[in-house]
C-alpha positions in Angstrom: 6.5 124.3 209.2 4.4 120.7 210.1 6.5 117.7 211.8 4.4 115.4 211.3 5.3 112.2 212.7 8.9 112.0 212.1 11.7 109.5 212.8 15.2 111.8 213.1 18.1 109.7 213.6 21.9 112.1 214.3 24.0 109.2 214.7 27.5 109.8 216.0 28.7 113.2 215.9 27.5 116.3 217.4 24.0 117.8 215.9 22.1 120.6 216.8 18.5 120.6 215.7 16.2 123.2 215.3 12.0 123.8 215.7 10.8 127.1 215.1 8.5 129.3 216.8 5.9 128.8 214.0 6.1 124.6 213.9 3.0 122.0 214.3 3.0 119.0 216.2 1.5 116.2 214.2 1.3 112.6 215.8 4.4 110.8 217.8 8.0 112.3 216.3 11.4 111.0 217.4 14.7 112.5 218.1 17.6 109.7 218.0 20.8 111.7 219.5 22.4 108.7 218.7 25.0 106.6 220.8 26.1 107.1 224.7 29.2 109.0 225.0 29.6 110.8 221.2 30.0 114.6 221.0 27.4 116.8 222.3 24.2 118.0 220.4 21.8 120.2 220.7 18.2 120.4 220.1 16.2 123.8 220.5 12.0 124.9 221.0 12.3 128.4 220.0 10.3 131.0 221.7 7.5 129.0 223.2 7.4 126.4 221.7 7.4 122.9 223.7 5.3 120.3 220.8 1.9 121.8 221.0 0.0 119.2 218.7 1.5 116.1 219.5 4.2 115.1 220.6 8.4 114.7 220.4 10.3 111.4 222.3 13.9 112.6 222.8 16.2 109.2 222.4 20.0 108.8 224.1 20.3 112.1 225.7 23.4 111.9 227.8 25.6 113.9 230.0 26.7 116.1 226.8 23.0 117.0 225.8 21.7 120.4 225.7 17.5 121.0 225.6 16.0 124.3 224.7 12.6 124.4 225.9 11.5 128.1 226.9 14.7 130.3 226.2 15.8 127.6 229.5 19.1 125.1 228.8 18.5 121.9 230.0 20.9 119.4 230.4 20.5 115.4 231.8 21.0 116.6 235.9 17.3 119.3 235.1 15.2 116.3 234.0 14.3 112.6 235.0 14.8 109.7 232.3 11.8 108.5 230.6 9.8 111.6 231.8 7.5 114.1 230.0 8.9 117.9 231.4 6.4 120.1 232.2 4.0 122.0 230.7 5.5 120.4 227.0 5.0 117.6 224.9 8.2 116.8 225.0 9.4 113.0 226.3 13.1 112.3 227.7 14.5 109.2 227.5 18.4 108.6 228.9 20.7 107.0 227.3 22.4 103.4 228.3 
């Protein structure tokens, strides 16, 4: 699968987005997890997939949300606002 400059707006409610092992990224893609205080969202990069080849920005990440990268579950307390996760092309932007 190829994700090419996608803009995904997940809105309210609990959502899960999974990128498989063989997902290729081209350009910058954005995932907006929706307003803060909603239900928990999950974004999963399976296997060693780290958005190589492109850039993924995850917006509105809050304390309920979870990110799974390289088999590790990351929560807001594990991440820094506006920073790219080490060894990946994944950038996190916290909800206001």
